[in-house]
FIROLO-489160 format. One record per residue: x, y, z of N, C-alpha, C, O in turn. Coordinates in nm, 3 decimals. Layout:
# residues N
+---------+---------+---------+---------+---------+---------+---------+---------+---------+---------+---------+---------+
!     n_u !     n_v !     n_w !    ca_u !    ca_v !    ca_w !     c_u !     c_v !     c_w !     o_u !     o_v !     o_w !
+---------+---------+---------+---------+---------+---------+---------+---------+---------+---------+---------+---------+
!       X !       Y !       Z !       X !       Y !       Z !       X !       Y !       Z !       X !       Y !       Z !
...
+---------+---------+---------+---------+---------+---------+---------+---------+---------+---------+---------+---------+
This chain:
# residues 72
+---------+---------+---------+---------+---------+---------+---------+---------+---------+---------+---------+---------+
!     n_u !     n_v !     n_w !    ca_u !    ca_v !    ca_w !     c_u !     c_v !     c_w !     o_u !     o_v !     o_w !
+---------+---------+---------+---------+---------+---------+---------+---------+---------+---------+---------+---------+
!  -8.463 !  -0.316 !  -2.709 !  -8.337 !  -0.314 !  -2.781 !  -8.263 !  -0.184 !  -2.749 !  -8.324 !  -0.079 !  -2.734 !
!  -8.133 !  -0.194 !  -2.740 !  -8.050 !  -0.081 !  -2.703 !  -8.061 !   0.036 !  -2.800 !  -8.063 !   0.151 !  -2.757 !
!  -8.068 !   0.008 !  -2.928 !  -8.057 !   0.116 !  -3.026 !  -8.168 !   0.218 !  -3.011 !  -8.146 !   0.336 !  -3.036 !
!  -8.288 !   0.176 !  -2.971 !  -8.398 !   0.271 !  -2.958 !  -8.371 !   0.368 !  -2.843 !  -8.393 !   0.489 !  -2.858 !
!  -8.325 !   0.317 !  -2.731 !  -8.292 !   0.403 !  -2.617 !  -8.172 !   0.490 !  -2.650 !  -8.164 !   0.606 !  -2.608 !
!  -8.079 !   0.434 !  -2.725 !  -7.960 !   0.510 !  -2.761 !  -7.996 !   0.628 !  -2.851 !  -7.938 !   0.736 !  -2.837 !
!  -8.091 !   0.609 !  -2.942 !  -8.138 !   0.720 !  -3.026 !  -8.190 !   0.834 !  -2.940 !  -8.158 !   0.950 !  -2.963 !
!  -8.270 !   0.800 !  -2.842 !  -8.328 !   0.899 !  -2.752 !  -8.219 !   0.966 !  -2.670 !  -8.218 !   1.089 !  -2.656 !
!  -8.128 !   0.887 !  -2.615 !  -8.021 !   0.942 !  -2.531 !  -7.932 !   1.039 !  -2.609 !  -7.900 !   1.147 !  -2.560 !
!  -7.894 !   1.001 !  -2.729 !  -7.809 !   1.088 !  -2.811 !  -7.880 !   1.218 !  -2.844 !  -7.820 !   1.326 !  -2.838 !
!  -8.005 !   1.208 !  -2.879 !  -8.083 !   1.328 !  -2.913 !  -8.095 !   1.420 !  -2.792 !  -8.072 !   1.541 !  -2.804 !
!  -8.130 !   1.364 !  -2.677 !  -8.145 !   1.446 !  -2.557 !  -8.012 !   1.506 !  -2.513 !  -8.007 !   1.621 !  -2.470 !
!  -7.904 !   1.427 !  -2.522 !  -7.771 !   1.479 !  -2.486 !  -7.731 !   1.597 !  -2.574 !  -7.658 !   1.686 !  -2.530 !
!  -7.778 !   1.596 !  -2.698 !  -7.747 !   1.706 !  -2.790 !  -7.845 !   1.823 !  -2.772 !  -7.831 !   1.926 !  -2.838 !
!  -7.944 !   1.808 !  -2.684 !  -8.040 !   1.914 !  -2.659 !  -8.136 !   1.938 !  -2.775 !  -8.180 !   2.050 !  -2.799 !
!  -8.167 !   1.830 !  -2.847 !  -8.252 !   1.842 !  -2.965 !  -8.389 !   1.780 !  -2.942 !  -8.406 !   1.690 !  -2.858 !
!  -8.486 !   1.828 !  -3.016 !  -8.621 !   1.771 !  -3.009 !  -8.636 !   1.662 !  -3.115 !  -8.556 !   1.652 !  -3.208 !
!  -8.738 !   1.581 !  -3.098 !  -8.767 !   1.481 !  -3.200 !  -8.796 !   1.549 !  -3.334 !  -8.758 !   1.497 !  -3.440 !
!  -8.862 !   1.661 !  -3.330 !  -8.895 !   1.733 !  -3.454 !  -8.768 !   1.776 !  -3.527 !  -8.760 !   1.765 !  -3.649 !
!  -8.668 !   1.824 !  -3.453 !  -8.543 !   1.868 !  -3.516 !  -8.471 !   1.752 !  -3.585 !  -8.419 !   1.767 !  -3.695 !
!  -8.468 !   1.637 !  -3.518 !  -8.403 !   1.521 !  -3.578 !  -8.484 !   1.470 !  -3.697 !  -8.428 !   1.431 !  -3.799 !
!  -8.616 !   1.470 !  -3.683 !  -8.702 !   1.428 !  -3.793 !  -8.676 !   1.513 !  -3.917 !  -8.670 !   1.461 !  -4.028 !
!  -8.661 !   1.643 !  -3.898 !  -8.633 !   1.731 !  -4.011 !  -8.499 !   1.697 !  -4.074 !  -8.485 !   1.700 !  -4.197 !
!  -8.400 !   1.665 !  -3.992 !  -8.268 !   1.626 !  -4.042 !  -8.279 !   1.500 !  -4.129 !  -8.206 !   1.484 !  -4.226 !
!  -8.372 !   1.410 !  -4.091 !  -8.390 !   1.285 !  -4.164 !  -8.489 !   1.297 !  -4.280 !  -8.502 !   1.205 !  -4.361 !
!  -8.558 !   1.409 !  -4.286 !  -8.657 !   1.426 !  -4.391 !  -8.784 !   1.348 !  -4.366 !  -8.848 !   1.299 !  -4.460 !
!  -8.821 !   1.335 !  -4.238 !  -8.942 !   1.263 !  -4.201 !  -9.022 !   1.347 !  -4.102 !  -8.985 !   1.461 !  -4.075 !
!  -9.128 !   1.293 !  -4.050 !  -9.212 !   1.367 !  -3.955 !  -9.171 !   1.335 !  -3.812 !  -9.105 !   1.234 !  -3.785 !
!  -9.210 !   1.421 !  -3.721 !  -9.184 !   1.397 !  -3.578 !  -9.255 !   1.269 !  -3.534 !  -9.200 !   1.193 !  -3.454 !
!  -9.374 !   1.245 !  -3.584 !  -9.449 !   1.125 !  -3.546 !  -9.375 !   0.998 !  -3.590 !  -9.367 !   0.900 !  -3.515 !
!  -9.322 !   1.001 !  -3.711 !  -9.248 !   0.885 !  -3.759 !  -9.120 !   0.865 !  -3.679 !  -9.086 !   0.753 !  -3.642 !
!  -9.049 !   0.974 !  -3.651 !  -8.926 !   0.961 !  -3.573 !  -8.957 !   0.909 !  -3.433 !  -8.881 !   0.829 !  -3.378 !
!  -9.067 !   0.953 !  -3.375 !  -9.109 !   0.904 !  -3.243 !  -9.126 !   0.752 !  -3.246 !  -9.089 !   0.683 !  -3.151 !
!  -9.180 !   0.700 !  -3.354 !  -9.196 !   0.555 !  -3.368 !  -9.060 !   0.484 !  -3.373 !  -9.047 !   0.373 !  -3.321 !
!  -8.961 !   0.548 !  -3.434 !  -8.827 !   0.490 !  -3.434 !  -8.772 !   0.482 !  -3.292 !  -8.719 !   0.379 !  -3.251 !
!  -8.785 !   0.591 !  -3.218 !  -8.733 !   0.592 !  -3.081 !  -8.808 !   0.495 !  -2.990 !  -8.749 !   0.438 !  -2.898 !
!  -8.935 !   0.477 !  -3.015 !  -9.015 !   0.386 !  -2.932 !  -9.000 !   0.241 !  -2.973 !  -9.042 !   0.151 !  -2.902 !
!  -8.939 !   0.218 !  -3.088 !  -8.919 !   0.082 !  -3.135 !  -9.040 !   0.022 !  -3.203 !  -9.043 !  -0.099 !  -3.228 !
!  -9.140 !   0.103 !  -3.235 !  -9.257 !   0.051 !  -3.304 !  -9.238 !   0.047 !  -3.455 !  -9.315 !  -0.019 !  -3.526 !
!  -9.136 !   0.115 !  -3.505 !  -9.098 !   0.111 !  -3.646 !  -8.947 !   0.092 !  -3.652 !  -8.873 !   0.147 !  -3.571 !
!  -8.904 !   0.016 !  -3.749 !  -8.761 !  -0.007 !  -3.766 !  -8.698 !   0.111 !  -3.839 !  -8.749 !   0.156 !  -3.941 !
!  -8.588 !   0.159 !  -3.786 !  -8.516 !   0.270 !  -3.847 !  -8.444 !   0.221 !  -3.973 !  -8.363 !   0.128 !  -3.964 !
!  -8.471 !   0.281 !  -4.089 !  -8.403 !   0.240 !  -4.212 !  -8.251 !   0.263 !  -4.202 !  -8.205 !   0.354 !  -4.134 !
!  -8.177 !   0.180 !  -4.271 !  -8.031 !   0.188 !  -4.266 !  -7.980 !   0.325 !  -4.307 !  -7.884 !   0.374 !  -4.248 !
!  -8.040 !   0.388 !  -4.407 !  -7.990 !   0.520 !  -4.448 !  -8.008 !   0.623 !  -4.337 !  -7.930 !   0.718 !  -4.328 !
!  -8.109 !   0.606 !  -4.253 !  -8.125 !   0.695 !  -4.138 !  -8.020 !   0.665 !  -4.031 !  -7.967 !   0.756 !  -3.968 !
!  -7.989 !   0.536 !  -4.011 !  -7.882 !   0.499 !  -3.917 !  -7.752 !   0.567 !  -3.958 !  -7.681 !   0.623 !  -3.873 !
!  -7.721 !   0.563 !  -4.085 !  -7.597 !   0.623 !  -4.134 !  -7.599 !   0.774 !  -4.115 !  -7.500 !   0.832 !  -4.070 !
!  -7.709 !   0.837 !  -4.147 !  -7.722 !   0.982 !  -4.129 !  -7.703 !   1.020 !  -3.983 !  -7.632 !   1.115 !  -3.952 !
!  -7.767 !   0.945 !  -3.893 !  -7.756 !   0.977 !  -3.750 !  -7.617 !   0.949 !  -3.695 !  -7.567 !   1.024 !  -3.611 !
!  -7.553 !   0.843 !  -3.741 !  -7.417 !   0.814 !  -3.697 !  -7.324 !   0.928 !  -3.736 !  -7.240 !   0.970 !  -3.656 !
!  -7.339 !   0.977 !  -3.856 !  -7.257 !   1.091 !  -3.900 !  -7.292 !   1.217 !  -3.821 !  -7.204 !   1.292 !  -3.780 !
!  -7.420 !   1.239 !  -3.801 !  -7.465 !   1.359 !  -3.731 !  -7.413 !   1.363 !  -3.587 !  -7.363 !   1.466 !  -3.540 !
!  -7.424 !   1.250 !  -3.517 !  -7.378 !   1.244 !  -3.378 !  -7.230 !   1.209 !  -3.365 !  -7.175 !   1.209 !  -3.255 !
!  -7.165 !   1.179 !  -3.479 !  -7.023 !   1.143 !  -3.480 !  -6.995 !   1.020 !  -3.394 !  -6.903 !   1.019 !  -3.311 !
!  -7.075 !   0.916 !  -3.415 !  -7.055 !   0.789 !  -3.345 !  -7.059 !   0.676 !  -3.448 !  -7.113 !   0.692 !  -3.557 !
!  -7.000 !   0.563 !  -3.411 !  -6.999 !   0.449 !  -3.503 !  -7.137 !   0.385 !  -3.512 !  -7.220 !   0.400 !  -3.422 !
!  -7.160 !   0.316 !  -3.620 !  -7.285 !   0.241 !  -3.635 !  -7.296 !   0.132 !  -3.528 !  -7.406 !   0.102 !  -3.482 !
!  -7.184 !   0.074 !  -3.490 !  -7.186 !  -0.028 !  -3.384 !  -7.243 !   0.030 !  -3.255 !  -7.323 !  -0.035 !  -3.188 !
!  -7.202 !   0.149 !  -3.221 !  -7.252 !   0.213 !  -3.099 !  -7.399 !   0.248 !  -3.114 !  -7.479 !   0.221 !  -3.025 !
!  -7.435 !   0.306 !  -3.225 !  -7.573 !   0.347 !  -3.248 !  -7.667 !   0.226 !  -3.245 !  -7.779 !   0.237 !  -3.197 !
!  -7.621 !   0.112 !  -3.295 !  -7.703 !  -0.009 !  -3.297 !  -7.702 !  -0.083 !  -3.165 !  -7.775 !  -0.181 !  -3.148 !
!  -7.620 !  -0.039 !  -3.070 !  -7.616 !  -0.104 !  -2.940 !  -7.526 !  -0.225 !  -2.933 !  -7.535 !  -0.305 !  -2.839 !
!  -7.438 !  -0.241 !  -3.032 !  -7.349 !  -0.356 !  -3.035 !  -7.226 !  -0.337 !  -2.945 !  -7.167 !  -0.435 !  -2.900 !
!  -7.189 !  -0.213 !  -2.921 !  -7.080 !  -0.182 !  -2.828 !  -7.130 !  -0.078 !  -2.729 !  -7.223 !  -0.003 !  -2.759 !
!  -7.068 !  -0.072 !  -2.614 !  -7.114 !   0.016 !  -2.508 !  -7.046 !   0.152 !  -2.504 !  -7.102 !   0.249 !  -2.453 !
!  -6.925 !   0.160 !  -2.558 !  -6.850 !   0.285 !  -2.556 !  -6.851 !   0.346 !  -2.696 !  -6.814 !   0.279 !  -2.793 !
!  -6.894 !   0.470 !  -2.707 !  -6.902 !   0.529 !  -2.841 !  -6.764 !   0.545 !  -2.904 !  -6.668 !   0.588 !  -2.840 !
!  -6.755 !   0.509 !  -3.030 !  -6.635 !   0.533 !  -3.110 !  -6.666 !   0.649 !  -3.200 !  -6.767 !   0.649 !  -3.271 !
!  -6.580 !   0.748 !  -3.200 !  -6.597 !   0.864 !  -3.288 !  -6.563 !   0.826 !  -3.432 !  -6.475 !   0.744 !  -3.456 !
!  -6.633 !   0.886 !  -3.524 !  -6.605 !   0.860 !  -3.665 !  -6.485 !   0.939 !  -3.714 !  -6.411 !   0.892 !  -3.800 !
!  -6.467 !   1.058 !  -3.659 !  -6.356 !   1.145 !  -3.701 !  -6.316 !   1.233 !  -3.588 !  -6.224 !   1.314 !  -3.602 !
+---------+---------+---------+---------+---------+---------+---------+---------+---------+---------+---------+---------+
């Protein structure tokens, strides 16, 4: 699924580690790694937090559109 790769791409493009994003979400690096690998489903509240953090639409983050739309 696109969204898992997109999570990784956005994080790497921002020069951040999984641990840094996990801290932003209030979870562990191991749990966040599972989100990026697609072995655990990312909760909607985390999708919203990440969309705001990366300034991209939920549609882009979920892989529904190919071109990122900025939130603001």
